N, C-alpha and C positions, 0 to 999 in steps of 0.2 A: 100547248104553249111552246113556241119556238123562240130561241134566243140567237141573234146574229151579232157577231163582233167583227168589225172591220178595222184593221190597223193601217192607217193611212200615213202619208209622209208628214202631215202636220197634226192631225187629230186621230184619236182612236174612238170610234163610235160603237155603241151597243144599243140594241133594241130588243124588246119582247113583243112577239106577234102572236095573237090569239084569234083564231077564226078569220084570218086575213086582215085584222086590224092591229095597229100599233098601240099597245097599252102602256108602254113605258120606254123611255129612251135616256141615254146618257152620253156625254162627250167629255173627253179629257185630252190634254196635250200628249202627243206621242213622245215618249222618252226613248230615243233611238239606242241608247246604251243600256236600256232596261225595258224591253218590250213587254215583259211579263207584268211589270207594275202598271203599264198602260192598259193591258187586257183586263187585269183584275180591278183596276180603278174604275173603268167604264162598267164592268159587270156589277160592281158594288152599287152603283147608282141605280141600275135597273132592278136589282134585288131588293131595293127599298120599297118597291111597289109590287113585286112579284115574289111568290113563295117558291123557294128552291124545289120543293117537293112537286110543284105543278109543272116544272120544266120537263118536256119530253124529248127535246133535241137542242143541242148547242152547236152552231156552225161558226167557224172562225176563218177569216181571211187574213193572212199574215204576209208582211213584206220581208220576213226574216231571211229566207233563202236568196231572194233577189238582191237585197241590200248587201248580204255577205259576199256575193259574187262581184257586185259593182264596186264595193269598197275593198276588195282584196283580202277579206278576213276568212278565207277558206283554208282547209288543210291541204298540204301537199299530198298527192296521190301517186302511188306506184301503178302505172298502167302497163299491163302485159298483153300484147296482141299477137294473134296468130292469123296471118292474112293469106298464106298460101301464094301460089304463083299469080302473075298477071297484074300485080298492083304493088306500089311502093308504100308501105305503111307509114314511112316517115313524112309523107305528104299530109298526114292527119295528126301530127304530134300535138299532144295536149300536155303542157307542163314539162318540167325538166326530168322527171323520173318516168321515162317512156322507153319500153323495151319490146321490140319485135322479136319473136321467137319462131323457130321453124315449126312446121306442122300444117296440115291442110285437110279440110273437109270440103267435098264438092257440093254442087247445088242440089243434089238429091239427098244429101245428108250422109254420104258414104265417106269413110276416112280414107284419104289418099296417102297421107303420111302422118305419123304420130308426132305430138309435141315432144321436144327434146327436154328431158328433165333437168339436165345440167344447166341449160340456158335459163330455165325458170328459176332455179335455185341461185344462179349467179345474179340475176336481177333482184331476187328477193333479198339476198345478202347485202347488196348495194343499198337497198331501201332501208333495211334494218339498221345499217351503220349510220344512216342519215336521220334516223328517228322516225321514219315514215311508218304509219300503222294503218293507213287507209289505202285500199287497192281497187283496181278495176280489171276484169278479165274479159277480153273480147276476141272472138274468132269470127271470120268472115261469114260463114254460113251456119252460125249457131242457131238460127231460127229453124233450121232443118235438123240439126243435131248439136246439142249443147255439150257434148262429151268433153271437148277440149277446154271450154270455159270451166266446167265443173272440175276437171283434173287440175287445172291451175289453182283454183280456189282451195282444193283439198291439200295441195302441195304447200301452200303458204299459210294455212289456217293457224299454225301454232303461234304466230306473232302478228296476226292481223286483227284489227277490231271490226273491219267491214271489208267485204269484197263484193263489189257490184258486178253482176253478171249481165253481159250485153243482151242476152236473149230474153231477159225478164221484163224489158221495157216495151217491146212491140214485136209483132210478127213481121213487120215491114222489113224488106231487104234493103238496107242502106248502111253499109259498113262504116263510113265516116261519121254519120249521125249517131250510130250506135256507140262508137268510141267516145264521142263528146258527151253523150247522155250518161254513160256509165261513169265517166270522169267526174262530171259535175255532181252526180248523185253521191259519190263518195266524198267529194270535196266539202259538201255542206252537211254530211251525215252526222258528224259529232255535234256540231253547233245546233242543228235542228233537233236532235234527240234530247239534248239537255233542255232545250226550250219545251219540247213535248212533255218531258218529265215534270217540269215545273208547272206547265199549264194544267196537266191532269191533276197534280197534287193540289194546286190552288183552287181549281173548280170543285174538286171533291171536298176540300176543307170548307167550302161555302155551302155545303149540303146538297149540291146538285149531283144526282146519280145517273142522269140521262146520258145517252151516248154523245160523245164529242167528235165532231167531224171537221175536216179541213177543206176549204174551198180549193179546187184545182183550176188550172189555167183554162181548161176546156169548158168551164161553166157548170161543172158538177162538183160533188163532194166525195171525199173518201174518209173512212173511219180513221181517227187519230192513230190507232194501232197500226193500220196498214201504211199510213203516211211515214211511219218510222223507217220502213224499208225502202220507200221511194220518195224521199223528201224533194227530189228534183221536180216532182209533179206540182209542187206548191208555188213554183216560180210564176210570176205574173198573175197571182190570184186576185190582186186588187182590181185591175181592169176588168176581169171576169165578173167581179162583184158589181161593177158599174152596169154592165149589160143585164145581169140578172135583176138588178134593182129596177131597171126600166120595165122589164117583163113582169115583175112581181107587182108593180104599182099601178096597174090599170085602174083599180078602184080601191086603193088602200087609203083610208083616213079621211076622204072627203068626196064630195060630188065630182065626178070626172068629166063633166060637160066641158070644162076648160082644158082638159088634158085627154085628147082622143086616144083610143087604143092604137098601138103602133102597127098600122097597116101600111102596105106599100113599102117604100124605102125610107127608113128613119135613121137619121144621123144621131149618134149619142155623144154628148160632150159632158165629161165629168171634170169640172174645174175645182180643183182642191187648193190647198195652201201652197203646195210645191209644184205640182204638175197639172197639165190638162190631158186627160185620156180621151182618145177618139175611137169610136167603133161604129158599126153599121148593122142595122136590122134590115133584112130583105124578106118581105112578106111574113113578118113576125118571127123570123129565124135569124140568129146571129151568124155572121160569117166566121169561118174557121181557116186556120193555116193548113193547107193541104197536107204537107209532109211533116210539119213540126216547126217550132219557133227557133230562131237563132239566139244564142246566149253569147254576148260578146261577138267575136268573129266566128264562132262555131255553130253551124246548124245542128239541131238536136232532134230527137224523136218525141219531144214533149208536145202533146196535142194541146192546142190553145185556140181561143177565139182570136180573130184577127183584130188587133188593136194597134194604136200608136200613141206614144206619150211624148209630150214636149215640155220643156222647162218654163212654163208660164202658169202662175197660180196667184192667188190672192196675196201671198206673202213674198212673191218674187221681189227681190231688192231693186230699187231704183238707183242708178249710178250714172255719172257723167264722165266720159273719158274720150280722149282724142276728138273733142268737139262734138260729140254725139251723145244723146240720151239713150240709155239702155235699160231694158226691163228683164231681169233674170239673166241666165237661168239660176244664178245664185240665190240662196235664201239665207238671210242673216237673222233668223228667228222670226217671231210674229210681227205683224204690222204695229205701228206706233199706237194705234187706237186700242190695241190689246196689251200695251205695255212694252212694246219693242223699243229698241234704241236707234233704229234707222228707218227711213221712210220706205214703204213697200207699195205695191200696186193698189192694194186695198185702201191705203191712205189717200191715194190720188182719186179713187172712186168716191170716197167720203168727201173729199175737198170739193169735188164737182157736183155733189148732191145725188150721185147714183146709188149711194148706200148710206145707211145711218145706224151706227151701233158703236159701242165702246166710248172711248174718250176722243170725241171729234176735235177737241182743241189740240190734243197731242198730234193728230194727223195734220192739222192746219200748221202747227209750228214746224213739223218735220218737212212738209212740202215747201214752206216759205224759206226755211233754212237752206234746203238744197237748191232752190231757185236762186237764192242770193249767191251761192257758190258758182252756179252756172251762168250767172248774168242774165237770167230769164225772169219774166213775170210768173208768179206762182200759178196762176190759172192756166197760162200757156204751157207751163211745164207739166202740170197734172193732166191737161187735155192731151198733150203729146204722148205722155206715158200710156194713157188709156188707148189712144189711137194705135200706137205701136203694138200693144198687147193684142188688141182685137184683130189687127191685120196679120199678126204672127199666127194667131189661132186660125184665121181664115185661110192663110196660105197653107198651113199644115193640113187643113180639111181638104182643100182642093188637091194637094199632093197625094193624100191618102186615097181619095176617090179615084184619082188618075191611076194610082198603083193597082187598086182593085180592078179597074176596068182594063188594065193591060195584061192581066194574067188570068188563068182559069180560076173561077170563083166558086167556092163551095160553101153551102150552109151546113148546119149540123146534121142535115138529112141527106142532101144530094148536091150534085154539080148543077150549076145554073148555066144557061146559055141564052144567046139572043142579044137584045139591045143592052147598051151600057146602063149601069145603075146610076140613078140620080135621086138623091134624097128629096122627099116631098115635104118633110118637116124635120125639126130638130127637137130632141128631148135633152134638156140641160139639167144638170144636178151639181151638187157640191155647195159648200158654204157661200161662195160669191155668186151663185146662180142667178138670183133676182137682179143683182147689180148688172149682170152681163146680158140679160134677156133682150132688152130693146136694142142695145148696142150691137149684138150679134145678128139680130133680125134685120137691122138696117144694112149691115155689112154683107150678110149672106143672101139677102133678098128672098128668104123663104120663112114660113112661120116658125117661131121658136117658142117652145112651151117649157115652163119649169115643171119638173117632176114633183108630184105630191110628196111631202116630207123630204124635200130635196137635200136638206142638210144631213140627213142620216140614210139616204137612199141606198148607199152601198151596204150598210149593215142590214137593211131590210132585204136586199138581194141575197146577202149571205144567209140570213135566217131561213128564207123560203126556198133556197136551192135544194134540189133533190140529189141523192147519191147517183153516181153514174160509173160505168165501167165498160171497157171494150176488150174483146179478145178475138184472136184469130186461131182457127183450127186448120191444120194441114194433115192430109192423109195421102199415103202412097200405097196403093193396093198391090203393086208388084213387090215392094219390100214388106208389105203387110204391117205398116207402122202408122201411128197417129201421134201428133205432137201439138200441144197447146203451149206456145212459148211463155206467155206472161204468167202462166200458172205452174210452169215446170212439169206439166203432165205429159208423159210419154208411155204409150202402151201398144200392144199388138192389135190388129184388126184382121178380119177375114179378107181374102182376095175378092170376095163378092160385095165388099163394103161400097155403098153408093152415096150419092150427093145428099139424098134425103136423110140417110143415117147420120151424115156429118152435120146437117142442120140441127137435127134433134140432139145430137151429142153436144154441139156448141151451146145450144140453149140450156141444156141440163147443166153444163159446166158453169154457165153464167149464174144460174139459180143457186148452184152449190157455193159459188164464191160469196154470194150475199148471205146465204144461210149461215156460213161459217162466221159471219160478222153480225149475226142476229138481225139481219135486215130481210124483210119479206117483200118479194117482188112478184108481180103477176106475169103470166105468159104474154099478156097483151102489152106489157111494158118493154118487151124485148124486140128490137128491130134488127133484122138481118140486112146488112148493108152491102154485102158481096157474097155471091155463091158461084163457084166455078168448078167445072170438072172437065179435064182434058185427057183424051186417050194417049197412052204412051205406046209407041210402035217399035217393035223389034224386027228381027230378020224375017219372021214368019207371021207378022200381023200384030194385033193389039196384045200387049203383055200386061197391061194394067191401067189404072187411072190415077191421075194426080188431082187431088181435090183440095179446094181452099174455101173456107167459110169464115166470114167476118160478121160479128154481131155486137150489139151494144145496148146499154140502157141510155137512151138519148137524154142529154142534159135538159133540164127544165126547172120550173118552180111549182110549188104547191099552192094552188089557188082554190 
């Protein structure tokens, strides 16, 4: 018995899935100033039909970290960086409490110059005086040797609540992305952990003892306990739930003859109350951002499915200004059919007969009132609003596909090459899905299918998403060292250490990571995505090997 909860911009949905079938579902309005009440409210509806004792896993997709960053509700962070020569660290400044310090480690992980303790403490005292208690420590080659980051963290431990270390997020060498990732992780840490405390207490109080997991941006999940250390990984978990919802619902809840399995190139549109999320499946595999997503103006190391969000949804406000009708991106609450106070896109769809629910007379009055203000006929106004919304979505789709085709494209498994990608069909979900199906099919000129259980598809995707994790192992046989950055593991190896040894050790580390979290994985679930071994040459020939192995549990769903 799997439970999935998706906290959306308008509604929070919950489902219980047993043997691939939805046996209970619930939907409540999302209270943005109290997300916990939304989570527990949706869960309560599901638990009326499901016994807490039968639940074996609860997966949660949350907008908390994303919203906190967008709305500027994050903590100030003291960022202490050690870049060494050849780069100006001020080019990558995040926030006003940003302190470059002397010290350098080279690309082999050898210390060239130690960090200067006085500079660390001067930075720390400035932060303490300003009330800053969240920190990030980043050095340029920390994925080869984290000593400087660890030293900084130890030096400021007395008055810091959290210090995010750059090497713990990825083995990828990208100093600017590492700075931004560590910064955002600490910026949302306090808010996220308070939420995690409350979620865990609330779920346990309802009698659920099963593991609680958080959906990640890459289409996998992580245990709630692990997410406390890396809350930045929960950014953009909502769009990931959309993609996993399509993959999960090939045959969930009804005969799928009307909804073909996603083969070839499938465009995904999740039209919610506030936004429309766009994604793409290529041969049944989601596309991923190669290096990591950008948060605001800062590229990060957060692995994520490639998606785009635009401000068009069922509750997008209709307004007339400067002689033109506009749809969104503002949202002034729910549509009038659901008790809202101003007309929204869904009211226009109801007025034109594309949808039928709630108080249709309220929709009619709202459209007629706005039309009178604009000096338009009500039907013309409603039709114009719908046309504008459909063309906005269509334009965003074409821009997204153009962007995908203009850069190297990766699936969760491999790089793709060859002909440009072109969707063969569209899978549409979200509350307004049925209302938009024919409209978008006419506009895009390709088949558009509503996903089974489209109104709660994200929650189904969250429920059925499997845990995932990725790690990189580095070994230097000349220095006789092995390092796994994301696990903080560093130990000695023999000078005879080989690539095969590294592959086995990487797999064993991955299994150990999940065992520590009471998750059992099989060897066949581990995919080695990179394995490289280069000879290092000295004055008199080969002096050792530089070895790199990258492996992962590939994101997917339980079907």
